[in-house]
C-alpha positions in Angstrom: -156.8 -113.1 -170.5 -154.7 -111.1 -168.1 -156.3 -109.5 -165.0 -155.3 -106.0 -166.2 -154.6 -104.4 -169.6 -153.8 -100.9 -170.7 -155.8 -98.9 -173.3 -154.2 -96.2 -175.4 -156.5 -95.9 -178.5 -159.2 -93.2 -178.0 -162.0 -95.3 -179.4 -161.1 -98.2 -177.0 -161.0 -95.9 -174.0 -164.3 -94.2 -174.9 -166.0 -97.6 -175.4 -164.7 -99.0 -172.1 -165.8 -95.9 -170.1 -169.2 -95.5 -171.8 -170.0 -99.2 -171.4 -169.7 -98.6 -167.7 -171.8 -95.4 -167.7 -168.8 -93.1 -167.3 -168.2 -89.7 -168.6 -165.0 -87.6 -169.0 -164.3 -84.8 -166.5 -161.6 -82.4 -165.4 -160.6 -81.1 -162.0 -158.6 -77.9 -161.7 -155.9 -78.3 -159.0 -153.2 -76.0 -157.8 -149.7 -77.0 -156.9 -147.7 -75.6 -154.1 -146.6 -72.6 -156.1 -150.3 -71.7 -156.9 -150.1 -72.8 -160.5 -153.3 -74.3 -161.8 -153.2 -77.6 -163.6 -155.8 -79.9 -165.2 -156.3 -83.3 -163.6 -158.1 -85.8 -165.8 -160.9 -87.8 -164.2 -163.5 -90.3 -165.2 -166.9 -90.1 -163.4 -169.1 -93.1 -163.1 -172.7 -93.2 -162.1 -172.7 -95.9 -159.5 -176.4 -95.7 -158.3 -179.7 -94.0 -159.2 -179.9 -90.5 -157.9 -176.3 -90.3 -156.9 -174.6 -87.0 -156.4 -171.7 -85.7 -158.4 -168.3 -85.2 -156.8 -167.4 -81.6 -156.0 -164.6 -80.1 -158.0 -165.3 -82.2 -161.1 -166.4 -80.6 -164.3 -167.8 -82.7 -167.2 -166.1 -82.1 -170.5 -166.2 -83.3 -174.0 -164.3 -86.4 -175.1 -162.3 -84.3 -177.6 -161.0 -82.0 -174.8 -160.4 -85.0 -172.5 -158.4 -86.9 -175.1 -156.4 -83.8 -176.0 -155.3 -83.5 -172.3 -154.7 -87.3 -172.1 -152.3 -87.0 -175.1 -150.7 -83.9 -173.8 -149.9 -85.6 -170.5 -148.9 -88.8 -172.3 -151.3 -91.0 -170.3 -153.1 -94.3 -170.9 -156.0 -96.0 -169.1 -155.1 -99.2 -167.2 -158.2 -101.3 -166.6 -159.0 -104.5 -164.6 -161.5 -107.3 -165.2 -163.3 -106.1 -162.0 -164.0 -102.8 -163.7 -161.4 -100.7 -161.9 -159.3 -98.2 -163.8 -156.5 -95.7 -163.4 -154.6 -93.3 -165.5 -150.9 -94.3 -166.0 -148.0 -92.8 -167.8 -147.5 -94.2 -171.3 -143.7 -94.2 -170.8 -144.3 -97.0 -168.2 -145.7 -99.2 -171.0 -142.4 -99.4 -172.9 
């Protein structure tokens, strides 16, 4: 098995994230022109009583996947449990 693999199916992504106690979230960011854009995030509870990161808003899986598809992203994961969102175009 390779050290990393990329998930594109919604059910695979949701299973991988929830197995690691993660939830979907958005952050609203502004570009240099002041235009607001959604940034997809995954938030993981690393310890008991941990605080939530500022600027992150939990959202439904439906909304998160809609934005994932709109931005044409996939989830790249490692055996160590790390993850990052990558462009699907890079997979071809």
